[in-house]
MDTraj code that builds the backbone (N, CA, C; nanometers):
import mdtraj as md
import numpy as np

residues = "MET ASN THR LEU LYS LYS PHE LEU GLY LEU VAL TRP MET VAL LEU GLY PRO LEU THR MET THR PHE LEU PHE LEU GLN ALA ILE ASP LYS VAL GLY LEU THR HIS THR ASP ILE GLU ARG THR ASN THR ILE LEU GLN TRP GLY ILE ILE LEU PHE ILE PHE LEU PRO ILE SER LEU GLY LEU MET ILE PHE GLY PHE TYR ALA TRP LYS GLY GLU TYR ASP ARG LEU PRO GLU ASN SER GLU ASP ILE".split()
xyz = np.array([
    [21.0322, 1.5547, -2.5902],
    [21.0089, 1.6944, -2.6171],
    [21.1386, 1.7642, -2.6591],
    [21.2500, 1.7212, -2.6025],
    [21.3780, 1.7834, -2.6377],
    [21.4164, 1.7549, -2.7826],
    [21.3838, 1.6358, -2.8320],
    [21.4143, 1.6075, -2.9727],
    [21.3285, 1.6931, -3.0648],
    [21.2047, 1.7196, -3.0239],
    [21.1192, 1.8081, -3.1020],
    [21.1763, 1.9495, -3.1051],
    [21.2286, 1.9958, -2.9915],
    [21.2899, 2.1285, -2.9862],
    [21.4114, 2.1360, -3.0775],
    [21.4922, 2.0306, -3.0785],
    [21.6107, 2.0300, -3.1642],
    [21.5725, 2.0253, -3.3117],
    [21.4714, 1.9458, -3.3439],
    [21.4253, 1.9383, -3.4825],
    [21.3698, 2.0728, -3.5282],
    [21.2878, 2.1358, -3.4448],
    [21.2334, 2.2661, -3.4800],
    [21.3424, 2.3729, -3.4865],
    [21.4491, 2.3557, -3.4076],
    [21.5630, 2.4464, -3.4189],
    [21.6246, 2.4411, -3.5578],
    [21.6387, 2.3212, -3.6120],
    [21.6896, 2.3080, -3.7492],
    [21.5930, 2.3701, -3.8494],
    [21.4643, 2.3519, -3.8246],
    [21.3645, 2.4115, -3.9145],
    [21.3767, 2.5632, -3.9134],
    [21.3917, 2.6243, -3.7955],
    [21.4040, 2.7708, -3.7869],
    [21.5319, 2.8181, -3.8541],
    [21.6409, 2.7427, -3.8370],
    [21.7670, 2.7844, -3.8999],
    [21.7580, 2.7810, -4.0521],
    [21.6833, 2.6864, -4.1067],
    [21.6675, 2.6782, -4.2515],
    [21.5641, 2.7794, -4.2996],
    [21.4610, 2.8021, -4.2205],
    [21.3520, 2.8901, -4.2610],
    [21.3950, 3.0368, -4.2695],
    [21.4873, 3.0791, -4.1859],
    [21.5332, 3.2187, -4.1883],
    [21.5908, 3.2608, -4.3223],
    [21.6944, 3.1940, -4.3728],
    [21.7501, 3.2336, -4.5031],
    [21.6540, 3.2099, -4.6201],
    [21.5711, 3.1061, -4.6093],
    [21.4763, 3.0811, -4.7176],
    [21.3736, 3.1933, -4.7305],
    [21.3250, 3.2430, -4.6183],
    [21.2265, 3.3513, -4.6257],
    [21.2898, 3.4793, -4.6795],
    [21.4123, 3.5087, -4.6387],
    [21.4777, 3.6288, -4.6903],
    [21.5064, 3.6159, -4.8397],
    [21.5468, 3.4997, -4.8839],
    [21.5688, 3.4778, -5.0269],
    [21.4387, 3.4971, -5.1041],
    [21.3296, 3.4405, -5.0511],
    [21.1996, 3.4562, -5.1156],
    [21.1585, 3.6030, -5.1219],
    [21.1788, 3.6759, -5.0120],
    [21.1415, 3.8174, -5.0105],
    [21.2259, 3.8991, -5.1084],
    [21.3562, 3.8721, -5.1162],
    [21.4420, 3.9429, -5.2117],
    [21.3981, 3.9148, -5.3556],
    [21.3676, 3.7890, -5.3848],
    [21.3232, 3.7556, -5.5200],
    [21.1901, 3.8225, -5.5526],
    [21.0993, 3.8265, -5.4569],
    [20.9718, 3.8947, -5.4787],
    [20.9927, 4.0445, -5.5005],
    [21.0833, 4.1030, -5.4239],
    [21.1108, 4.2464, -5.4388],
    [21.1660, 4.2761, -5.5775],
    [21.2598, 4.1960, -5.6227],
    [21.3175, 4.2166, -5.7560],
    [21.2099, 4.2002, -5.8628],
    [21.1243, 4.1008, -5.8464],
    [21.0180, 4.0766, -5.9425],
    [20.9178, 4.1925, -5.9450],
    [20.8746, 4.2382, -5.8297],
    [20.7735, 4.3440, -5.8237],
    [20.8286, 4.4790, -5.8708],
    [20.9534, 4.5075, -5.8402],
    [21.0125, 4.6337, -5.8867],
    [21.0296, 4.6301, -6.0386],
    [21.0599, 4.5148, -6.0928],
    [21.0757, 4.5027, -6.2376],
    [20.9451, 4.5142, -6.3140],
    [20.8310, 4.4921, -6.2487],
    [20.7018, 4.4994, -6.3165],
    [20.6494, 4.6415, -6.3306],
    [20.7070, 4.7371, -6.2587],
    [20.6567, 4.8748, -6.2657],
    [20.7006, 4.9392, -6.3965],
    [20.6204, 5.0349, -6.4432],
    [20.6463, 5.0937, -6.5745],
    [20.6894, 5.2397, -6.5679],
    [20.6380, 5.3149, -6.4727],
    [20.6747, 5.4566, -6.4657],
    [20.7731, 5.4788, -6.3514],
    [20.8400, 5.5941, -6.3566],
    [20.9390, 5.6243, -6.2535],
    [20.8759, 5.6443, -6.1165],
    [20.7558, 5.7033, -6.1123],
    [20.6898, 5.7256, -5.9832],
    [20.6501, 5.5923, -5.9205],
    [20.5950, 5.5028, -6.0016],
    [20.5591, 5.3705, -5.9505],
    [20.6835, 5.2969, -5.9018],
    [20.7899, 5.3082, -5.9769],
    [20.9129, 5.2377, -5.9409],
    [20.9684, 5.2906, -5.8091],
    [20.9661, 5.4224, -5.7906],
    [21.0161, 5.4821, -5.6670],
    [20.9328, 5.4357, -5.5480],
    [20.8006, 5.4360, -5.5637],
    [20.7143, 5.3917, -5.4550],
    [20.7334, 5.2433, -5.4247],
    [20.7472, 5.1636, -5.5279],
    [20.7653, 5.0196, -5.5089],
    [20.8988, 4.9902, -5.4430],
    [21.0030, 5.0589, -5.4834],
    [21.1343, 5.0388, -5.4211],
    [21.1295, 5.0780, -5.2742],
    [21.0632, 5.1879, -5.2438],
    [21.0504, 5.2322, -5.1048],
    [20.9723, 5.1302, -5.0223],
    [20.8619, 5.0822, -5.0747],
    [20.7813, 4.9843, -5.0024],
    [20.8594, 4.8564, -4.9748],
    [20.9254, 4.8043, -5.0763],
    [21.0005, 4.6804, -5.0577],
    [21.1241, 4.7024, -4.9708],
    [21.1823, 4.8206, -4.9767],
    [21.2944, 4.8494, -4.8867],
    [21.2511, 4.8455, -4.7411],
    [21.1337, 4.9012, -4.7135],
    [21.0818, 4.8980, -4.5761],
    [21.0495, 4.7555, -4.5340],
    [20.9878, 4.6793, -4.6231],
    [20.9544, 4.5402, -4.5910],
    [21.0802, 4.4603, -4.5606],
    [21.1822, 4.4743, -4.6443],
    [21.3065, 4.3998, -4.6216],
    [21.3773, 4.4474, -4.4952],
    [21.3719, 4.5785, -4.4678],
    [21.4344, 4.6329, -4.3475],
    [21.3686, 4.5781, -4.2210],
    [21.2382, 4.5560, -4.2246],
    [21.1670, 4.5035, -4.1081],
    [21.1902, 4.3537, -4.0923],
    [21.1869, 4.2787, -4.2014],
    [21.1930, 4.1336, -4.1908],
    [21.3343, 4.0762, -4.1827],
    [21.4363, 4.1529, -4.2129],
    [21.5730, 4.1025, -4.1993],
    [21.6082, 4.0710, -4.0543],
    [21.5823, 4.1600, -3.9572],
    [21.6112, 4.1227, -3.8174],
    [21.5246, 4.0083, -3.7670],
    [21.4012, 3.9990, -3.8161],
    [21.3154, 3.8872, -3.7758],
    [21.3748, 3.7564, -3.8257],
    [21.4230, 3.7569, -3.9479],
    [21.4853, 3.6369, -4.0041],
    [21.6126, 3.5994, -3.9292],
    [21.6940, 3.6988, -3.8957],
    [21.8155, 3.6706, -3.8175],
    [21.7802, 3.6168, -3.6789],
    [21.6750, 3.6717, -3.6190],
    [21.6304, 3.6222, -3.4893],
    [21.5840, 3.4784, -3.4961],
    [21.5150, 3.4421, -3.6043],
    [21.4742, 3.3027, -3.6219],
    [21.5955, 3.2109, -3.6290],
    [21.6973, 3.2536, -3.7011],
    [21.8167, 3.1699, -3.7141],
    [21.8896, 3.1563, -3.5807],
    [21.8997, 3.2640, -3.5054],
    [21.9669, 3.2578, -3.3749],
    [21.8867, 3.1712, -3.2783],
    [21.7543, 3.1902, -3.2749],
    [21.6688, 3.1092, -3.1894],
    [21.6809, 2.9614, -3.2260],
    [21.6814, 2.9306, -3.3553],
    [21.6963, 2.7929, -3.4005],
    [21.8311, 2.7342, -3.3626],
    [21.9361, 2.8145, -3.3692],
    [22.0690, 2.7666, -3.3320],
    [22.0735, 2.7281, -3.1845],
    [22.0180, 2.8148, -3.0995],
    [22.0173, 2.7837, -2.9567],
    [21.9280, 2.6634, -2.9258],
    [21.8169, 2.6496, -2.9956],
    [21.7304, 2.5332, -2.9744],
    [21.8014, 2.4062, -3.0202],
    [21.8729, 2.4136, -3.1309],
    [21.9445, 2.2972, -3.1827],
    [22.0593, 2.2570, -3.0897],
    [22.1246, 2.3555, -3.0284],
    [22.2349, 2.3262, -2.9368],
    [22.1867, 2.2737, -2.8020],
    [22.0565, 2.2860, -2.7735],
    [22.0040, 2.2318, -2.6486],
    [21.9981, 2.3326, -2.5358],
    [22.0017, 2.4597, -2.5663],
    [21.9964, 2.5619, -2.4623],
    [21.8605, 2.5671, -2.3934],
    [21.7578, 2.5166, -2.4603],
    [21.6230, 2.5211, -2.4036],
    [21.5786, 2.3856, -2.3501],
    [21.6727, 2.2929, -2.3285],
    [21.6352, 2.1611, -2.2771],
    [21.5816, 2.1686, -2.1341],
    [21.6403, 2.2531, -2.0543],
    [21.5944, 2.2680, -1.9162],
    [21.5523, 2.4129, -1.8962],
    [21.4229, 2.4339, -1.8783],
    [21.3705, 2.5669, -1.8574],
    [21.3500, 2.5891, -1.7075],
    [21.3687, 2.7106, -1.6569],
    [21.3523, 2.7351, -1.5141],
    [21.2054, 2.7201, -1.4705],
    [21.1885, 2.6650, -1.3508],
    [21.0544, 2.6467, -1.2950],
    [21.0027, 2.7753, -1.2305],
    [21.0934, 2.8485, -1.1661],
    [21.0540, 2.9749, -1.1013],
    [21.1704, 3.0728, -1.1123],
    [21.1551, 3.1899, -1.0553],
    [21.2573, 3.2926, -1.0707],
    [21.3851, 3.2611, -0.9926],
    [21.3773, 3.1735, -0.8943],
    [21.4986, 3.1373, -0.8184],
    [21.5925, 3.0480, -0.9000],
    [21.5389, 2.9786, -0.9994],
    [21.6230, 2.8928, -1.0822],
    [21.7056, 2.9700, -1.1834],
    [21.6734, 3.0955, -1.2024],
    [21.7474, 3.1774, -1.2984],
    [21.8733, 3.2206, -1.2333],
])
top = md.Topology()
chain = top.add_chain()
for i, resn in enumerate(residues, 1):
    res = top.add_residue(resn, chain, resSeq=i)
    for name in ("N", "CA", "C"):
        top.add_atom(name, md.element.get_by_symbol(name[0]), res)
traj = md.Trajectory(xyz[None], top)
């Protein structure tokens, strides 16, 4: 089970930057498809909010993956006294 945790930690560390790159590319593509200034303003606002929300989620995935890869989750506490 610990090897699975370490492998998934690497997956999370790679998945974080890949998702943000994909979202940035989608934002650039969708903003470029708009034709009027009002549409462009609304699209920029929408994608700005989406990127603002998903950036911390992506960073959290990378941090969680780093700790899983380092083995911080190899031994989990059984009860509150083990903490």
